[in-house]
C-alpha positions as CSV (number, residue, x, y, z in Angstrom):
1,M,-187.7,-20.9,-48.3
2,K,-186.6,-24.6,-48.6
3,V,-182.9,-25.6,-49.3
4,K,-181.9,-28.9,-50.7
5,V,-178.4,-30.0,-49.6
6,I,-176.3,-32.9,-50.2
7,A,-175.7,-35.2,-47.2
8,R,-172.4,-37.0,-47.2
9,S,-171.5,-39.2,-44.4
10,E,-167.3,-38.5,-43.6
11,E,-167.0,-41.8,-42.8
12,D,-167.8,-43.2,-46.2
13,F,-164.9,-40.8,-47.9
14,T,-162.4,-41.1,-45.2
15,K,-159.2,-43.7,-45.1
16,E,-158.9,-45.7,-42.1
17,R,-155.3,-46.0,-42.3
18,S,-152.6,-43.5,-44.8
19,Q,-152.1,-46.6,-47.0
20,D,-155.6,-47.7,-48.1
21,L,-157.1,-46.4,-51.5
22,Q,-159.2,-43.6,-51.7
23,K,-162.9,-45.0,-51.9
24,V,-164.3,-43.8,-54.8
25,F,-167.8,-44.3,-55.7
26,R,-169.4,-44.9,-59.4
27,N,-172.6,-45.3,-60.9
28,L,-172.1,-47.9,-63.3
29,D,-175.5,-47.6,-65.1
30,P,-174.7,-47.8,-69.1
31,S,-177.0,-45.1,-69.8
32,L,-174.6,-42.8,-67.7
33,H,-171.5,-43.7,-69.6
34,P,-172.2,-43.9,-73.3
35,Q,-168.4,-43.8,-74.2
36,E,-167.4,-47.1,-71.9
37,R,-166.7,-49.2,-74.7
38,A,-164.6,-46.8,-76.9
39,H,-162.7,-46.6,-73.7
40,E,-162.4,-50.2,-73.1
41,Y,-161.3,-50.7,-76.8
42,V,-158.4,-48.2,-76.3
43,R,-157.1,-49.8,-73.1
44,A,-157.0,-53.1,-74.7
45,V,-155.2,-51.9,-77.6
46,N,-153.0,-50.3,-75.1
47,A,-152.7,-53.3,-73.2
48,A,-151.6,-55.4,-76.5
49,K,-149.0,-52.8,-77.3
50,L,-147.3,-52.9,-73.8
51,D,-147.5,-56.7,-74.0
52,K,-145.1,-56.3,-77.2
53,V,-142.8,-53.9,-75.2
54,F,-142.4,-55.8,-72.3
55,A,-142.2,-58.9,-73.9
56,K,-138.6,-59.9,-73.1
57,P,-139.0,-63.8,-72.4
58,F,-135.5,-65.2,-71.8
59,V,-134.4,-65.4,-68.1
60,G,-130.9,-67.1,-68.2
61,A,-128.6,-70.0,-69.6
62,L,-127.3,-73.0,-67.7
63,N,-123.9,-73.8,-68.6
64,G,-121.6,-76.8,-68.1
65,H,-122.1,-79.4,-71.0
66,A,-119.5,-79.6,-73.6
67,D,-121.5,-81.3,-75.8
68,G,-125.5,-80.8,-77.3
69,V,-128.1,-81.4,-74.9
70,S,-129.9,-84.6,-75.9
71,C,-132.6,-84.8,-72.8
72,M,-134.0,-83.3,-69.9
73,V,-136.6,-84.6,-67.3
74,K,-138.1,-82.3,-64.0
75,N,-138.5,-83.6,-60.7
76,P,-141.7,-84.0,-59.9
77,R,-141.2,-83.6,-56.5
78,R,-139.2,-80.1,-56.6
79,L,-139.7,-77.1,-58.8
80,N,-136.0,-76.0,-58.9
81,C,-134.6,-79.6,-59.9
82,L,-133.9,-80.3,-63.2
83,V,-131.7,-83.4,-64.8
84,S,-130.2,-83.2,-68.3
85,A,-127.9,-85.5,-70.4
86,S,-125.7,-84.6,-73.7
87,L,-124.3,-86.3,-76.5
88,D,-121.1,-87.3,-74.5
89,G,-122.5,-89.2,-72.0
90,D,-122.6,-86.4,-69.2
91,I,-125.6,-86.2,-67.0
92,R,-125.9,-83.5,-64.7
93,L,-128.8,-82.2,-61.5
94,W,-129.2,-78.4,-62.0
95,D,-130.3,-76.1,-59.0
96,V,-132.5,-73.7,-61.7
97,A,-132.6,-71.1,-59.3
98,Y,-129.0,-70.8,-58.6
99,R,-128.2,-71.8,-62.3
100,R,-125.3,-74.3,-61.4
101,T,-124.8,-78.1,-61.3
102,V,-125.4,-79.4,-58.0
103,R,-124.5,-83.2,-58.8
104,Q,-122.9,-85.4,-61.8
105,F,-124.2,-88.9,-62.8
106,P,-120.9,-90.2,-64.8
107,G,-120.8,-93.8,-66.6
108,H,-122.1,-93.7,-69.8
109,K,-119.7,-94.3,-72.5
110,G,-121.8,-92.6,-75.5
111,A,-124.7,-90.6,-76.2
112,V,-127.3,-90.4,-73.4
113,R,-131.1,-91.0,-75.4
114,G,-133.4,-90.9,-72.5
115,L,-134.1,-89.9,-68.8
116,A,-136.8,-90.4,-66.5
117,I,-137.5,-89.7,-62.9
118,S,-140.0,-91.9,-60.7
119,S,-143.0,-90.5,-59.2
120,D,-141.6,-90.2,-55.6
121,G,-138.3,-88.3,-56.9
122,E,-135.9,-90.7,-55.4
123,H,-134.9,-92.5,-58.5
124,L,-133.2,-91.5,-62.1
125,V,-133.2,-93.9,-64.7
126,S,-130.9,-93.4,-67.9
127,C,-130.4,-94.9,-71.1
128,G,-127.9,-94.4,-74.1
129,D,-126.1,-95.7,-76.9
130,D,-123.9,-97.8,-74.9
131,C,-126.3,-100.4,-74.8
132,T,-126.7,-100.2,-71.0
133,V,-129.6,-98.4,-68.7
134,R,-128.7,-97.2,-65.3
135,L,-130.3,-96.1,-62.3
136,W,-129.6,-93.5,-59.9
137,E,-130.4,-92.0,-56.8
138,V,-131.6,-88.6,-56.8
139,P,-130.3,-86.4,-53.7
140,S,-133.1,-85.9,-51.6
141,A,-132.1,-82.2,-50.4
142,F,-129.9,-79.7,-51.8
143,T,-129.3,-76.2,-51.7
144,G,-127.6,-74.2,-54.6
145,E,-125.7,-71.9,-52.1
146,S,-123.9,-74.2,-50.4
147,T,-122.1,-75.9,-53.8
148,G,-118.8,-74.6,-54.9
149,D,-117.0,-75.3,-57.9
150,D,-116.4,-79.0,-56.6
151,V,-119.5,-80.9,-57.7
152,D,-120.5,-84.1,-56.4
153,I,-120.6,-87.6,-58.2
154,I,-122.6,-90.0,-58.0
155,E,-122.3,-93.7,-58.6
156,P,-125.8,-95.8,-60.1
157,V,-127.1,-98.3,-57.9
158,A,-127.7,-100.5,-60.7
159,T,-126.9,-101.0,-64.2
160,Y,-128.6,-103.2,-67.0
161,Q,-127.1,-104.5,-69.8
162,G,-128.8,-104.5,-73.0
163,K,-128.3,-105.8,-76.5
164,N,-128.9,-103.0,-78.5
165,A,-129.0,-99.4,-78.3
166,F,-131.8,-97.8,-76.5
167,R,-133.3,-94.7,-77.6
168,A,-135.9,-94.3,-75.1
169,V,-137.0,-94.6,-71.2
170,D,-140.2,-93.5,-69.1
171,H,-140.7,-94.6,-65.4
172,Q,-144.2,-95.9,-64.6
173,W,-146.2,-93.8,-62.0
174,D,-146.1,-95.1,-58.5
175,S,-144.2,-98.5,-59.1
176,K,-140.8,-99.8,-59.3
177,V,-141.3,-100.3,-63.0
178,F,-140.0,-98.5,-66.1
179,A,-140.1,-99.5,-70.1
180,T,-137.3,-98.8,-72.0
181,G,-137.1,-98.6,-76.5
182,G,-134.6,-99.6,-78.7
183,A,-135.1,-102.4,-81.4
184,Q,-138.1,-103.4,-79.0
185,V,-140.1,-102.6,-75.5
186,D,-138.4,-103.7,-72.2
187,I,-140.4,-103.6,-69.2
188,W,-137.7,-103.6,-66.1
189,D,-138.1,-103.6,-62.2
190,H,-135.6,-101.8,-60.1
191,N,-134.7,-105.2,-58.5
192,R,-134.4,-107.6,-61.7
193,S,-131.2,-107.7,-64.1
194,E,-133.3,-108.9,-67.0
195,P,-136.6,-107.5,-68.3
196,I,-139.5,-108.6,-66.8
197,N,-141.7,-108.7,-70.2
198,T,-141.0,-107.7,-73.8
199,F,-143.2,-105.9,-76.7
200,S,-142.3,-105.8,-80.3
201,W,-144.0,-104.8,-83.2
202,G,-142.2,-104.5,-86.5
203,A,-138.3,-104.4,-86.9
204,D,-137.6,-100.8,-86.4
205,S,-136.5,-98.8,-83.4
206,I,-138.6,-97.1,-80.7
207,L,-137.7,-93.1,-81.1
208,S,-139.9,-91.9,-78.0
209,L,-142.2,-93.6,-75.1
210,R,-144.2,-92.0,-72.6
211,F,-146.6,-93.3,-70.0
212,N,-150.2,-92.4,-69.6
213,P,-150.6,-90.0,-66.4
214,A,-154.0,-91.6,-65.6
215,E,-154.0,-94.9,-67.0
216,H,-150.6,-96.3,-65.7
217,D,-150.7,-99.5,-67.3
218,V,-151.1,-98.0,-70.6
219,F,-148.1,-96.1,-72.8
220,A,-147.8,-94.9,-76.2
221,T,-144.3,-95.1,-78.4
222,T,-143.0,-93.6,-81.7
223,A,-140.9,-95.6,-84.0
224,S,-139.1,-95.0,-87.1
225,D,-141.2,-97.0,-89.5
226,R,-143.8,-93.8,-89.2
227,S,-146.3,-95.1,-86.5
228,I,-147.5,-94.5,-82.9
229,A,-148.4,-97.7,-81.1
230,L,-150.3,-97.9,-78.0
231,Y,-149.4,-100.4,-75.2
232,D,-150.7,-102.0,-72.0
233,L,-148.8,-103.6,-69.5
234,R,-151.9,-106.0,-68.1
235,M,-152.0,-107.5,-72.3
236,G,-149.4,-109.8,-73.8
237,T,-149.9,-107.6,-76.9
238,P,-149.9,-104.1,-78.2
239,L,-153.0,-102.7,-78.5
240,R,-153.2,-100.7,-81.7
241,K,-151.0,-98.9,-83.8
242,L,-151.1,-95.8,-86.4
243,V,-148.9,-95.3,-89.3
244,M,-148.5,-91.6,-90.4
245,Q,-146.8,-90.5,-93.6
246,T,-143.7,-89.3,-92.1
247,K,-142.4,-90.3,-88.8
248,T,-143.4,-89.0,-85.2
249,N,-140.1,-88.0,-83.3
250,A,-142.1,-87.3,-80.1
251,V,-145.2,-88.0,-78.0
252,A,-146.5,-86.2,-74.8
253,W,-149.9,-86.8,-72.9
254,N,-152.2,-84.1,-71.7
255,P,-152.2,-84.5,-67.9
256,R,-156.0,-82.9,-68.0
257,E,-157.4,-84.9,-70.7
258,P,-155.3,-87.8,-69.9
259,M,-156.8,-90.0,-73.3
260,N,-155.5,-87.1,-75.7
261,F,-151.9,-87.2,-76.9
262,T,-150.0,-85.0,-79.0
263,A,-147.5,-85.9,-81.5
264,A,-144.4,-84.1,-83.0
265,N,-144.0,-85.0,-86.3
266,E,-141.0,-84.7,-89.1
267,D,-143.1,-82.6,-91.5
268,G,-142.7,-79.4,-88.8
269,N,-146.6,-79.6,-87.5
270,C,-148.2,-81.6,-84.2
271,Y,-151.0,-83.6,-84.0
272,S,-153.2,-84.1,-81.4
273,Y,-155.4,-87.7,-80.9
274,D,-157.6,-89.2,-79.0
275,M,-156.5,-92.9,-77.8
276,R,-160.1,-93.7,-78.4
277,K,-160.5,-92.7,-82.1
278,L,-157.3,-92.8,-84.0
279,K,-159.3,-92.2,-87.5
280,Y,-158.4,-88.7,-87.5
281,S,-156.4,-86.1,-85.7
282,L,-158.4,-84.0,-83.3
283,C,-156.5,-80.8,-84.1
284,I,-153.4,-80.0,-86.4
285,H,-150.9,-77.5,-84.7
286,K,-148.7,-75.6,-87.3
287,D,-145.9,-72.7,-87.4
288,H,-142.7,-74.8,-87.2
289,V,-140.7,-75.1,-90.9
290,S,-139.0,-77.7,-89.7
291,A,-138.8,-81.0,-88.0
292,V,-140.6,-80.6,-84.7
293,M,-137.9,-82.9,-82.4
294,A,-139.7,-82.4,-78.6
295,I,-142.5,-81.5,-77.1
296,D,-144.0,-81.3,-73.4
297,Y,-147.2,-80.4,-71.8
298,S,-147.7,-77.4,-69.3
299,P,-149.3,-78.9,-65.8
300,T,-152.2,-77.1,-66.4
301,G,-153.0,-79.2,-69.8
302,R,-154.1,-75.9,-71.4
303,E,-150.9,-75.8,-73.6
304,F,-147.5,-77.4,-74.7
305,V,-144.4,-76.4,-75.6
306,T,-142.3,-77.5,-79.0
307,G,-138.7,-77.6,-79.9
308,S,-137.9,-78.0,-83.4
309,Y,-135.0,-78.7,-86.0
310,D,-135.7,-74.8,-87.3
311,R,-133.9,-73.7,-84.1
312,T,-137.1,-72.1,-82.3
313,V,-139.1,-72.8,-79.4
314,R,-142.8,-72.6,-79.7
315,I,-145.9,-72.8,-77.3
316,F,-149.0,-73.6,-78.6
317,P,-152.8,-73.5,-77.1
318,F,-153.7,-77.2,-76.8
319,N,-156.7,-76.8,-79.1
320,G,-155.2,-74.2,-81.4
321,G,-153.5,-74.2,-84.6
322,H,-151.3,-71.9,-84.5
323,S,-148.6,-71.2,-82.0
324,R,-149.1,-68.0,-79.2
325,E,-144.9,-67.3,-78.8
326,V,-142.1,-68.2,-80.6
327,Y,-138.5,-68.1,-78.9
328,H,-135.5,-68.1,-80.4
329,T,-132.1,-66.5,-80.2
330,K,-128.8,-66.3,-82.5
331,R,-126.7,-68.6,-80.7
332,M,-129.6,-71.3,-80.3
333,Q,-129.1,-74.0,-82.6
334,R,-131.4,-77.2,-83.2
335,V,-133.3,-77.9,-80.2
336,F,-133.4,-81.2,-79.0
337,S,-135.4,-81.2,-75.5
338,V,-137.8,-79.0,-73.9
339,N,-139.7,-78.9,-70.3
340,F,-142.5,-76.8,-68.7
341,S,-141.6,-75.9,-65.0
342,G,-143.8,-77.9,-62.7
343,D,-145.6,-74.3,-62.0
344,A,-146.2,-73.9,-65.6
345,T,-144.1,-70.4,-65.2
346,Y,-141.2,-71.0,-66.8
347,V,-140.2,-73.0,-70.3
348,L,-136.6,-74.9,-70.5
349,S,-134.8,-76.0,-73.5
350,G,-132.1,-77.9,-74.7
351,S,-130.2,-77.5,-78.0
352,D,-127.2,-78.7,-80.1
353,D,-125.1,-75.8,-78.7
354,T,-124.5,-77.0,-75.4
355,N,-126.9,-74.6,-73.5
356,I,-129.7,-75.4,-71.4
357,R,-132.0,-71.7,-71.7
358,V,-134.9,-70.8,-69.3
359,W,-137.7,-68.6,-70.6
360,K,-140.8,-67.0,-69.4
361,A,-144.4,-68.9,-70.4
362,K,-145.8,-65.7,-71.2
363,A,-143.3,-63.4,-72.5
364,S,-144.4,-60.3,-71.1
365,E,-145.3,-61.4,-67.4
366,Q,-144.2,-59.7,-64.3
367,L,-141.8,-61.5,-62.3
368,G,-141.5,-61.6,-58.6
369,V,-144.2,-60.5,-55.8
370,L,-147.2,-58.2,-57.2
371,V,-149.3,-56.7,-54.9
372,P,-153.1,-57.1,-55.2
373,R,-153.5,-53.8,-56.8
374,E,-150.8,-54.8,-59.5
375,K,-152.6,-58.4,-59.9
376,Q,-156.2,-56.7,-60.1
377,R,-154.7,-54.5,-63.0
378,H,-152.9,-57.1,-65.1
379,A,-156.4,-59.5,-64.7
380,Y,-158.1,-56.4,-66.0
381,L,-156.0,-55.4,-68.9
382,A,-156.0,-59.1,-70.2
383,A,-159.8,-59.6,-69.9
384,V,-160.0,-56.7,-71.6
385,K,-157.5,-58.0,-74.6
386,Q,-159.5,-60.9,-74.3
387,R,-162.9,-59.3,-75.2
388,Y,-161.7,-57.5,-78.2
389,K,-159.1,-59.7,-79.5
390,H,-161.3,-60.8,-82.5
391,L,-160.9,-56.9,-83.8
392,P,-158.6,-56.5,-86.7
393,E,-156.0,-54.1,-84.8
394,I,-155.8,-56.1,-81.8
395,N,-155.5,-59.4,-83.6
396,R,-152.9,-57.7,-85.7
397,I,-150.5,-56.6,-82.9
398,D,-151.2,-59.5,-81.0
399,R,-149.9,-62.0,-83.4
400,H,-147.1,-60.1,-84.9
401,R,-143.6,-61.5,-83.9
402,H,-140.3,-60.7,-85.3
403,L,-138.8,-63.9,-86.9
404,P,-135.1,-64.7,-88.3
405,K,-135.0,-64.3,-92.1
406,P,-134.7,-67.9,-92.9
407,I,-137.6,-69.1,-90.7
408,Y,-139.7,-65.9,-92.4
409,K,-138.5,-67.1,-96.0
410,A,-139.0,-70.7,-95.1
411,N,-142.7,-70.1,-93.8
412,K,-143.8,-67.8,-96.4
413,L,-142.4,-70.8,-99.1
414,R,-144.5,-73.5,-97.3
415,H,-147.7,-71.4,-97.4
416,A,-146.9,-70.7,-100.9
417,V,-147.0,-74.7,-101.8
418,T,-149.7,-75.1,-99.5
419,E,-151.7,-72.6,-101.4
420,A,-150.8,-74.4,-104.9
421,E,-151.8,-77.9,-103.7
422,R,-155.3,-76.4,-102.8
423,K,-155.6,-74.6,-105.6
424,K,-154.9,-77.7,-108.3
425,E,-156.8,-79.8,-105.5
426,S,-159.9,-77.6,-106.1
427,R,-159.6,-76.8,-110.0
428,K,-159.2,-80.9,-110.2
429,R,-162.5,-81.4,-108.2
430,A,-164.2,-78.6,-110.5
431,H,-163.3,-80.1,-113.8
432,S,-164.5,-83.9,-112.9
433,A,-167.3,-85.6,-112.8
434,P,-169.2,-85.1,-109.3
435,G,-168.4,-87.5,-107.0
436,A,-165.3,-88.6,-109.2
437,I,-162.6,-87.3,-106.7
438,N,-163.3,-87.6,-102.7
439,H,-162.1,-84.6,-100.8
440,T,-160.1,-85.8,-98.0
441,P,-160.0,-83.8,-94.4
442,A,-156.7,-82.5,-93.5
443,R,-157.0,-84.4,-90.2
444,K,-157.1,-87.4,-92.2
445,K,-154.8,-86.7,-95.0
446,R,-151.5,-87.6,-93.1
447,I,-152.9,-90.8,-91.7
448,V,-151.9,-94.1,-93.7
449,A,-153.6,-97.1,-92.1
450,E,-154.6,-97.8,-88.4
451,V,-153.7,-101.3,-87.5
452,E,-155.2,-103.3,-84.5
């Protein structure tokens, strides 16, 4: 009689060390697992629900300012370094890890409207309503543990006097040149007391100014005449101007696609443009119910954060029409400045209630050190959720957000007005002669003119 036995090697099923994972052999033939897709769907639903259970985005607050926070800037050389300014002229250097003030920069007599740090992280430029621009030296090293109740005070290295109030400032990459915006655009050098160049296009004041991260001589400005203008330091005149129906409060360049920028508009939307083709916007980012005051891109270039007059902070994908996250608290007032951290893990917001708040960029992300097994588990659940996100149940759970009642009602009213306008336009077109009324795409509708 012939007896068939299953022969297995003991080495294949024995752990070398006690902390090793038990080896499990699986046959991945799909015909042997007819219920695999159903099991994956259940895991995706559970993963979406667990994301909501563990969504606790608020990390902490930085207290110290006595007035509303008007602007913030992060140090490109250090993750834990943040500089903020308030409407009473107070400028503070923060150690974000310890949530305390490390240095103070006194000197401005009015509201500080703009901050910028040089690419080497050694110099800080500030400007404000007192018609002055001040240059400061940023301490090369500091530790939050060593600071007590006494905060060091730093004096400015240089002070530049202007004729009008300044509203914006930005530092050019890898040089000692910076630009300010007010009644006009002025180009300054660290070693010169007068502007080395001046640009003006119209008589309206400049609201924001940002240098291109790749083409260092190109920068964009927004003005109160509803325009977005592009300039080049190598040319004596501005390049081109885009005029919209409502004014743009802030602008930010995509660090990974530096030909694209996103404008934060007064109508509650953000508009992404390609600087080479300004006839239409690449994408319209909707969800805010009031004016968008600040915008900043993630270092990855895949998403950006916005702060609005409606007292919320939202995170948008760079090519998505709706936000993936919305952050709000009962005490947070109008948000005037937002920033991504240098590692894209946190979001910082400065608001009118004198506080700077630190949020997680991913609301349900587990902070701290993760063992490889946990990382693999998170990656698997994210992949499963991404695979089945188009299904109604997962899409509903993933998109659901609790909003304050005023914002919910305003959003509902905004949607009703938009729907009424769409119906009116479609009925007008249906009852008119063919071709009498041209359809204007939404990406072109808000653009008034392009001037070169």
